[in-house]
C-alpha positions, 0 to 999 in steps of 0.5 A: 486491497479489495474491497477499498480498492480492485484491479484496474482503477485508476489512482491518481498518486503522489511521488514523494508525498508525505506519509502517512499512517492510516494513508495507501501508498504504492509500495516495494515488497521484497523479494520473495524466498526464492530471490525474485522480486514482488510487482510493486502494489499498494498497500495500507500505511498502518504505521512508521517503525524503526525500520521502515512502514509496517503496511497491511492488506485491506483484503484478509484472504489475499496478498502478501504485507507486514505480517510476511515480509516485516516494514518495508523501508522508508526507501520502497514506499515510492508513491501517496496515493491521493485518489482515485479517479476512476470508475468511482471517482474518491479523495478518501479511501476509508480504512474498511477495517474500522 
């Protein structure tokens, strides 16, 4: 999620919180082509679709998102990021693509 978030950032998340387009969420992505589970990820919520949430990464060069795996089912949007607590506290996580 660089440049918005970096490895090691401490996040405050709301389990079961309302997911909204433009927000950042903790999601479970589908398994890879070999059937191996992917790690839990933090992604930008773009829009709600019939099959779930379309999620994207903030970095255009690294990561996996709905462009590779399709919409993430609603049940796999595990939590909504409410704030970054450390190292640079922030309540709002702006979308750098805008």
